[in-house]
N, C-alpha and C positions, 0 to 999 in steps of 0.2 A: 435337828431334823435337818434334812436337805429340802433345798431352795428344787420347786417343783415351776416349771415352764407352763404356758397354756400353749398347746397352739397356735398360733396368732402372732398378724405382723401387723402393724402402722408403714406406713410409707409413703409419703409427703401428706396426700388428705384423704388418700385406701382407708381405711382396715379392712380387715381380715380373719373371722373367727371362727375358729371347728368345736363345732358348742356336740354334747350331748344331753336330753330333754327325752323326757318323760308326761306320759300319763297317766293321771294317775284317778282311778272313776269309783267312787262309792257309793249306789244306789243312782241317784240323777243327779247328782255332782262328779263333778272334776276339781283338779286342784291346783290356784294358779301363786303365787304369789305376791306383796306387794310392799312397795316401801316408804317413807315421808320424803320423798328427792325425786322422784318418778310421778307420774297422774295414768298409771296407769298400770294392769295388773300383766304377768307375766308367764312363762311358763317355768315349769320346778327344771334346775337342768344347768349348763355349767361348761368354760371351756373342758375339751379335754387334754390332761396334763403326755408330755414328747411322752414317747413308750408305751402312754397307757392305754385302752383299747377304746374303744366305746363304750361297749358291755362295763367295766371298772368303771365308768367313770360314771356312766349314769349313777349306776350305785352309791355310790358316792355320792354326788353331787344331792341325789334325793337323801341320803344318808344326814348328810349332811347342816341340811337344809329343812329335814321335820324331826332329828332324832330318831327317825324309825329305818327300820331293812325289812323295805321292799323289796318281793321277786319280780323277774324280767318274766313279765309274759313271752314278748313277742318284739323284734321290731314290725315296727307299725309303715313309716313315713323318713322318706330323705328329701329334708328339707332346704333348699334352694332361695334366701330369702337374702335383700337385696332394697337398701333405704337406704335413706341420710337421717342426722340423729341432729334432731335442735334442740336440746335440755343436754345437760347430765355430760359424763365424762366424755362422749363418743360425738359434741357439738360441733361443730361442718365437717364433717367427716362424713365422705361414698362409703357405706358398707353393704362390708355384703359376707353373708354368712352360709356355714353346712350347719344343717346341726342333724342329727341323728333322735328318732324321736320314739320310745319304747314305749310300749303298750304293760305300766306294772302288773300284776299279782290285787286280785281288791283283798282287800284285808276281816272287810267286816264291819269294820270302826272308823270313824272319820276323828278318832283320838287319835294327840299325833305330843310332840314333842321338843317342837323347837327351840333354836336358839339362835338361830344362824339371824346374819346380818351380812351387809353389801353395805358399799363407798361408804363406808363409818357406822351407818343409822340402823337399825333393829332394821329387820325382813318379816313381815309377818304373813304366815300362812291362808286363804281363803277360799271356801268348799262355794265355790258357784253351781247354781242349780245350771246344766246345760239348756235347755230348754231355755231363758232369761242370756246367752252368750249378747245374742247378740246387744242387751241394753248395757254390756261393762265396758266398756276401754281393756282390749284387753287380747294380750298375742300367745301365740303365732293366730292370725283372722281367722284360719281353716277351721280351726277346733270345733266348734257347735259343727258344722255339713260332715267332718267328716265321724263325728260320735254319733249322727244322726241319723249315717247311710253306713250300706254292706261294704265288708273288703274281702278281697281275695288278697293275701300276700301284700309286700308290700310297697306302698303310693309312695309315685314321687311327687312331688309339687311344688311349684316354685311360686314367687311372690316379691313381685317388684311395687313398692310400696315410696317410689323417689318420687319427687315432682309433683305433692301431694296427690299422686296417682296409686289407685291399685289395684292393682293386674295379677291375675292367682290361677294358674293353669295346673290339671293331672299330668 
């Protein structure tokens, strides 16, 4: 099997990644992932591989994490995310992530077949109620507002969580 390379790099204490992510909604819930290392929930998705389109990457990542083949509805958000990490593999790094968020077509069921791992531990899938997202430590931080508002076309969202402050703009 040939080795795949994610589109990203680390230079000194600067880290960059190009990511493809999914927004998967069933009924009044949205799908997030979590694990025993990180103290938060995060969107389904991962690094785009060199030579791979973001659409192919999101379909691959969704299948790897959920065990289910979801179809893309449309590209919803281009997200520029700036943060500094204080735990895990990114501890001490000044992070910059560019992510394409795709809204996936609902399947009418929350049933998944997940056997995913991350950082050497099991990754669990969580259907979080959209109305209660602010009660969970979950990323991206804009998800509740996005899912509870009307949209036309692709939205560009920039978040900056560095220095303990959260700033986001559309």
